[in-house]
N, C-alpha and C positions, 0 to 999 in steps of 0.2 A: 758158562753162565749166560742167561738170557734175562733181560729186564724189560717189562712191558708197560707202556704208558696207557693205562686204562682209559684215562679221560680222553687222550688223543684218539684212541681206537673207537670210542664212543661217538666222538665227533665225526670220525670217518664214516661210521655206520649211519648216522643221522643224515649226512649229506649224501650218501649213496642210496638211502632207502632201504638197504638190507638190514635184516635182524640179527645176523650171526657173522662173527669173523673168527676163525681158528687162528690161534696164536702159537700153538705148541702141539706137536704130535710125536710121541715116541710109542713103543709097544705097550708099555704099562699104563699109559694115560694120554689123554688129549685135553686141551684147554682152550677156552675162547671167551669172547665177550658177546653177550646176548643183550639186545636192547628192544624194548617195547615202548612206543609213544603212549602218552596219557590217553586213556580211552580204548586203546587197541585191544584186539582179540589175540590170544596167544594161540598159534596154530600147531603148536607141537604136540606130539603124542608119546607114548612110552618108549623107552630106549632099551637096548639090550645090555647097556652098561649100567653100573652104579654111577650116581652124580652127586656132586656137591655143588650148590649154588652159594655164592657169597654176594649179598646186596651191596653194591657200591653206592647206588644213588636211587631214589624214588621210593614209591610206596605202592603196594598192591595186596591182593589176597591170594595166598597160594592155596590151591585145592589139591590134596592128594587122596585119592580114592574116597571122595566125598567129604573128607574132613577139611575144614577151611581155617586158615591162620593168617592174620595181618602180618605182613613183613615190611621192613624198611632198612635203612642203611645200618650196616653192622650184622644183620642176620645172616646166619650160616645154616643152610638146610641140606640134609641128606636124603636122597630118594633112592630106594632100592631099584634094581633092574627090573623092567616089564611092568612097573607100576604106573597107572593112569594119573597124570598130573598135569596141571597148567596154572599160569597166573591169570587171575581174573581181577575186575575192578581196579584197573591200573589208574590210580589216582594222580600220580606224578610220574613223568617218564622214568622208566625203570632200567637201570644198567646193572648187569650181573656178570660175575666172573664165574665161568661154569668149568668144572673139571670132571671129565669122564674116566672111569677106571674099568677095565683096560680102555685103550683109545676107541673113540666112537667109530662104529662101522657104518 
């Protein structure tokens, strides 16, 4: 068993200036914390893996293939592999738990 303190990991990302920290990697999946500051641009592009995002904190608009949806704490989002997506209009610092299946390459 592994237990992750998402708030502590988000604090570490904030102080390091990094956007991503992987916390788990096994062949079937990988997981990590993704953080975007308020007003930040999301630099990510499509991934080869399926993704689930869970919004831990913050508010933004998620755009997936041109469709936009406001997301906030408690939202869980599934994104198919190879689909263009990014977070836009980050109104409050965004902290996300991200799970890739299989593990991100």
